[in-house]
Each structure stands twice: as C-alpha cells, then as structure tokens.
N, C-alpha and C positions, 0 to 999 in steps of 0.2 A: 238769198236763194229761196225759192218756193218750198213748200212742204216736201220733204223727202218721201219717195215711194219705197216699197218693201225691198226692191232690188238695190237701190242706193243705200238703204240702211244696212243690208246684208254685206255690201261691199265695204262700207266703213267699219262695220264690226269685225270683218275678216282682217282688214288692214291694221286695226287697232291691236290685234294679237300677234302681228308679224314683227320680227326683230330687224328686218333688213328690207330695203326696197324690193318690191315684187312685181312680176309681170302679170298680165291679165289672166293667163292660164293658171298660175299659182293662186291668185286671188279667187278665181272662179272655183277652184277645187276646194279651197278653205271655206268659201261661202256656200258651197253646195249648189252653184249656179252653172249654167252653160257659159263657156268662154265668150261667145258672141254677145250675150246679154251684158257681160261686164264691159266689153269693148264699147258697146253702144252707149253705156251710161257714163263712161269715164270722162268724156269731154265736158259734160255738164258739171260733174264734180270738180274738174279742174277749173272751169270757168267760175264756179261758185267758190273757189278757193278752199274747198273742203279736202282736197288731196293735192299733193305736189309731185312733180316729176323730176327727181334729182338726176336721172340719166334717161336716155332714150328708151322708151318701152318699160320703164320701171317706175313704180309709184309708192308713195308713203302717205299716211294720213297726216293732215295738217292740224294745227291747233284748233282751227274753226271746225274741222271735221269731228274732232273729239268732243267739242262743245255741242255740236249738233246732235250727237248721239243721245244726249239727255243725261 
C-alpha cells in the first residue's frame, strides 16, 4: 500500500487501542475524526490488508496495520 495519510494513520492508531471490533462511528470518535472521513478511508485500508472486517460494519486492526504504524 502507498504511504499512509494522516487520516489513515489516525484510524489505525484508534483501532490499535480498541479491545473489540468497532464501527466507523466509534473509530471516528476515538480518532477525533468525522465519521464520513473514516468511512471514506476504510475501503483502502481493507484493500491494503491493514484492517480486517470480522463482522458486517465492524473493524479491527490487522497485523500489517500494526506494522505500518511504525
């Protein structure tokens, strides 16, 4: 995946602190972002295998996402 932007990094950082799969609204709140921004970035993070979707509308950080954080 290409270089992560600030929004993608904030999403991954928020997911890294969550103990259970979370929806975009919860991720947005934790990251201090607007929910539509999180929704817009989630597909790219999924396609890049940085996040996983264990249930419809719920996301967790993947091992590659943890590695991408630095």
